[in-house]
N, C-alpha and C positions, 0 to 999 in steps of 0.2 A: 538601427538601432533600434531601440525594444524597451520600452517600461515596462516592470511587472507587477506585484507585490512582491514583499521581501517574505523568506520562510523560515524561523530558527537554523536550519541549515547554513544558512547563509552568512550569519552573522561575522562569522571572520572576515568575508571578503567587504563586506559593509563598513568594519571597523577600518579595516587595513583602507579601504578609500578613505573615508574620512580622517587618516592617520595621514595618510599624501597629500592632501587638498589642502594640509593646514599647514602641515609640517615646515615651509620655506617661514610662514608668518610663527611658527613658535617662540620665538626670544621674545615677540610684544606680546606677552599672554603670560603671564604669573604662571607655576609652574600646574597652579590646584584646575588654575584657568583652563590648561591645554590641555592637562586629560579629565575636563567636564568633556571638553569640546569635543574631543577624539574617540569619543563611547570605547569603554573595552564590549570584546564579545561577547561576553555576559549582561552588558548595561544592553545594549542591540537588544538580547532572547528579552530582560523584562520590558522591552520599550514593545516588545512585538503583541505584548496584552497590553499598553495604554493607548492603541491607536498603531495605522497601517503605517506601515513602512515600503517604496518603493525604491525601486532603481532602475536606475539605466543601463542595460547592457548592451554590448559590445562583441560579437567576438565571443562572445561565450563568456566574458568578463564581467563586472560590475567597472563600468562607469562614472556612475552617479549617484546617485542618493540624496532621500530626505521621510523626515517623518513626521509626525502630526499626531495633537494630545489634544481631544474634547477642553473648551472650557467655557458649560454654559451657553451661548450662545456665538460664542465665535473657537478657532480654530486657531491652535497658538503650531506655527512653522517651528522646527528644527532640525538639528544635524542633516542642514540641506547641505552635497560638496558637488563637487566634479572633480574629478582625478588631473593634474596639469595636465596630464597630452593630450587630454577630452575641453580641454575650456573652448570655449569658442568657437564650439560647435553648432550653439542651441539646442544642449540635451539640458543647461538651467535652465532655462523659457519653456521645456518642456515641462518638466520638472513641479516648476510652478504652473502649471497650465492643470496638470495632471489633482496638483493640489487644488486647486480652484473648481474644479468642473465635480470634483468629490466635495465639498465640503454648499458648494449649489446643488450639487441633486439632498445633501439632506439637510439642506435650509439654518446653515449656519449663518452667522449678519456680517461677519469681522473675520478676515484672518489677523494675524500679527507676528513678529517671530522680535528677535530679538539679536542684533548685529553692532561687528565691533568698529568705532571709526574705522582702521587701519584695514578692515577688508572693501577697499575700492571696489576694486572688480564685480564684489554681493552685491553693491550698496547699488552700485549701477545696476545692472541688471534686477532686481528689486524694484529701484523706480522703473526702468522701463515695463514695466511686469503693473503698474500703479502705484505704488507701495508710497506711503509717506510717512515720514519723519513726525513723529507725537512724545508730547512730555510724561510718557508714562517707564514706570519705573521699569527694570530696576534699570543701575545706573551704570552695574558692574557685576562682576564674576568675578568672584574673589580676588579681586583688588583689579581686574583687568575692564579697562573700560567697553559700555555697553548704551545702546541706547533700543527705541521703540522701532521700528514699523512694519502698517497695516495699510488694507486697503477694503474699504466696507463692503458688501456685497449686495447685491437684488438693488432696491428699489430705492 
């Protein structure tokens, strides 16, 4: 497995990975929240202009992805996903580590993300990587419940 920066030509593969990763949870989302969570190839291409996107590659296929967008001294993590067949192999931890290394090198003070309460595996991963829940919003995405997790960086 290798992690590399995504390129515009990879937008379809990233969108497909997001779709496959979240498909089993689709009934728990509102239709609007699910559509926003999985992202279209066009949305992925737009996100490339907002901040880096990384892909985890295995046998020339995208098996995981994460993107970030700067927010002042903070870095917001979004679009994190590992395909079902690759879960449990450490790819999620490696993607979080990639984001943390990027944030530390650039002087960001905090990482944060939004999670849905039913993504138990993802929440465990974030907790294992040092994230804790906080009371910041938002508390929903188009009617699907959310909460925020954060990890302070540096001193």
